[in-house]
C-alpha positions as CSV (number, residue, x, y, z in Angstrom):
1,M,4.9,-31.9,-44.9
2,A,4.2,-28.2,-45.4
3,L,0.8,-26.7,-44.8
4,K,-0.9,-25.4,-47.9
5,F,-3.1,-22.3,-47.9
6,I,-6.1,-22.8,-50.1
7,N,-7.5,-19.6,-51.5
8,A,-11.2,-20.2,-52.2
9,G,-13.1,-17.2,-53.6
10,G,-10.6,-14.6,-54.6
11,S,-7.7,-12.6,-53.4
12,L,-7.2,-11.3,-49.9
13,T,-6.8,-7.7,-51.3
14,L,-10.3,-7.8,-52.7
15,S,-11.6,-9.0,-49.4
16,A,-9.9,-6.2,-47.6
17,V,-11.2,-3.6,-50.0
18,L,-14.8,-4.9,-49.6
19,L,-14.4,-4.9,-45.9
20,V,-13.2,-1.3,-45.8
21,A,-16.0,-0.2,-48.1
22,I,-18.7,-1.9,-46.0
23,W,-17.2,-0.3,-42.8
24,A,-17.2,3.2,-44.5
25,I,-20.9,2.9,-45.6
26,R,-21.9,1.7,-42.1
27,S,-20.0,4.6,-40.5
28,I,-21.6,7.2,-42.8
29,R,-25.1,5.8,-42.1
30,A,-24.5,5.8,-38.4
31,A,-23.3,9.4,-38.4
32,A,-26.3,10.5,-40.5
33,K,-28.7,8.7,-38.1
34,Q,-27.0,10.4,-35.1
35,Q,-27.3,13.8,-36.8
36,R,-31.0,13.2,-37.5
37,A,-31.6,12.2,-33.9
38,S,-29.8,15.3,-32.6
39,V,-31.9,17.5,-34.9
40,R,-35.1,15.8,-33.7
41,A,-34.0,16.3,-30.1
42,S,-33.3,20.0,-30.6
43,N,-36.6,20.5,-32.3
44,A,-38.3,18.8,-29.4
45,L,-36.6,21.2,-27.0
46,N,-37.8,24.1,-29.1
47,G,-41.4,22.8,-29.0
48,C,-41.9,21.6,-32.5
49,R,-42.1,18.0,-33.6
50,S,-40.5,18.5,-37.0
51,V,-39.4,21.5,-39.0
52,P,-41.9,22.2,-41.8
53,K,-40.4,22.9,-45.3
54,Y,-41.8,26.5,-45.5
55,L,-41.4,27.6,-41.8
56,C,-40.7,31.3,-41.6
57,K,-41.5,34.3,-39.4
58,L,-43.3,37.4,-40.7
59,S,-41.6,40.7,-40.0
60,A,-43.6,43.7,-38.8
61,A,-43.3,45.3,-42.2
62,T,-44.6,42.2,-43.9
63,V,-47.6,42.0,-41.6
64,A,-48.3,45.7,-42.2
65,L,-48.1,45.1,-46.0
66,L,-50.5,42.2,-45.8
67,V,-53.0,44.1,-43.7
68,K,-53.0,47.1,-46.0
69,A,-53.3,45.0,-49.2
70,Q,-56.0,42.7,-47.6
71,P,-55.5,39.9,-50.1
72,I,-57.7,37.6,-48.1
73,P,-60.0,38.1,-45.1
74,Y,-58.0,37.8,-41.9
75,R,-58.3,37.9,-38.1
76,V,-55.4,39.0,-35.9
77,L,-54.9,36.8,-32.9
78,D,-53.0,38.3,-30.0
79,I,-51.7,35.4,-27.9
80,R,-50.2,37.5,-25.1
81,T,-51.6,37.3,-21.6
82,T,-54.7,39.5,-21.0
83,E,-52.7,41.8,-18.7
84,A,-50.0,42.3,-21.3
85,A,-52.5,43.0,-24.0
86,A,-54.2,45.6,-21.8
87,E,-51.0,47.3,-20.9
88,E,-49.7,47.5,-24.5
89,P,-52.5,47.2,-27.1
90,L,-51.9,46.4,-30.7
91,P,-51.8,49.3,-33.2
92,A,-55.2,50.4,-34.6
93,W,-54.2,49.8,-38.2
94,L,-54.3,46.1,-37.5
95,G,-58.1,46.3,-37.2
96,I,-60.0,44.1,-34.8
97,A,-57.6,41.9,-32.8
98,V,-58.8,39.0,-30.7
99,N,-56.9,38.4,-27.6
100,I,-56.7,34.7,-26.7
101,P,-53.9,33.8,-24.2
102,E,-51.5,31.2,-25.5
103,T,-52.5,28.7,-22.7
104,Y,-56.2,28.8,-23.8
105,L,-55.3,28.6,-27.5
106,S,-53.1,25.6,-26.9
107,A,-55.7,23.9,-24.8
108,A,-58.3,24.4,-27.5
109,L,-56.1,23.3,-30.4
110,T,-55.0,20.1,-28.6
111,S,-58.4,19.1,-27.3
112,P,-59.5,15.9,-29.0
113,S,-63.2,16.6,-28.2
114,I,-63.1,19.9,-30.1
115,W,-61.4,18.3,-33.1
116,A,-63.9,15.5,-33.1
117,R,-66.8,18.0,-33.0
118,F,-65.3,19.9,-35.9
119,A,-64.7,16.7,-37.9
120,S,-68.3,15.5,-37.4
121,S,-69.8,18.9,-38.3
122,S,-67.7,19.3,-41.5
123,S,-68.8,15.9,-42.7
124,S,-72.5,16.6,-42.2
125,S,-72.7,20.3,-43.2
126,S,-71.1,22.7,-45.7
127,R,-67.6,24.1,-45.3
128,S,-68.8,27.6,-44.6
129,S,-70.8,26.5,-41.6
130,S,-67.9,24.8,-40.0
131,A,-65.8,27.9,-40.5
132,E,-68.6,29.9,-38.7
133,E,-68.5,27.3,-35.9
134,A,-64.7,27.7,-35.7
135,E,-65.1,31.5,-35.4
136,Q,-67.8,31.1,-32.7
137,S,-65.6,28.7,-30.8
138,S,-62.7,31.1,-30.9
139,D,-65.1,33.8,-29.7
140,R,-66.2,31.5,-26.8
141,V,-62.5,30.8,-25.9
142,A,-61.8,34.6,-26.0
143,A,-64.8,35.2,-23.8
144,A,-63.7,32.6,-21.3
145,A,-60.3,34.3,-21.1
C-alpha cells in the first residue's frame, strides 16, 4: 500500500512564499532596530540623549547678526574656564558676557533641588518673577565661580 500525502490548507509554493516574506520582514525590522541602537549609542558617546529635530550650531557671523539686530533681549554665557576667559576675553560688541564655567553650569542645570525650587516659585508667582529668580541664581553661580 502506497503512502498518500494529504495537502491540507494550500499549496507548498504558497507556504514557501509566505515563509520568505515573513523572514524578510523580520530581517528588515531587526536591521532597523540595530541601526537605531547604534545611533543611540553614538549619541550617548557624544553626550546627548537624543538628537533634537532642530539641532544646529550658530556661526560667528550669525551670532554677530543677532547681537546687532537685537530681536530679543539676550545674555551671552561664556562657559569657558575662568582662566581661559581671562586670557582671551570675548569681543566688546557682544555686550556684557557672563562667565560661568561649564562644570558649574552643568551642576546647576542638573540639580533637582534647583529645579524643584523654580517649579514651586513659578506656580505660586508670576512668570516674570521666576525669570528674575533665574537671573539672580545665574548671578550667584557666576559669583561662586
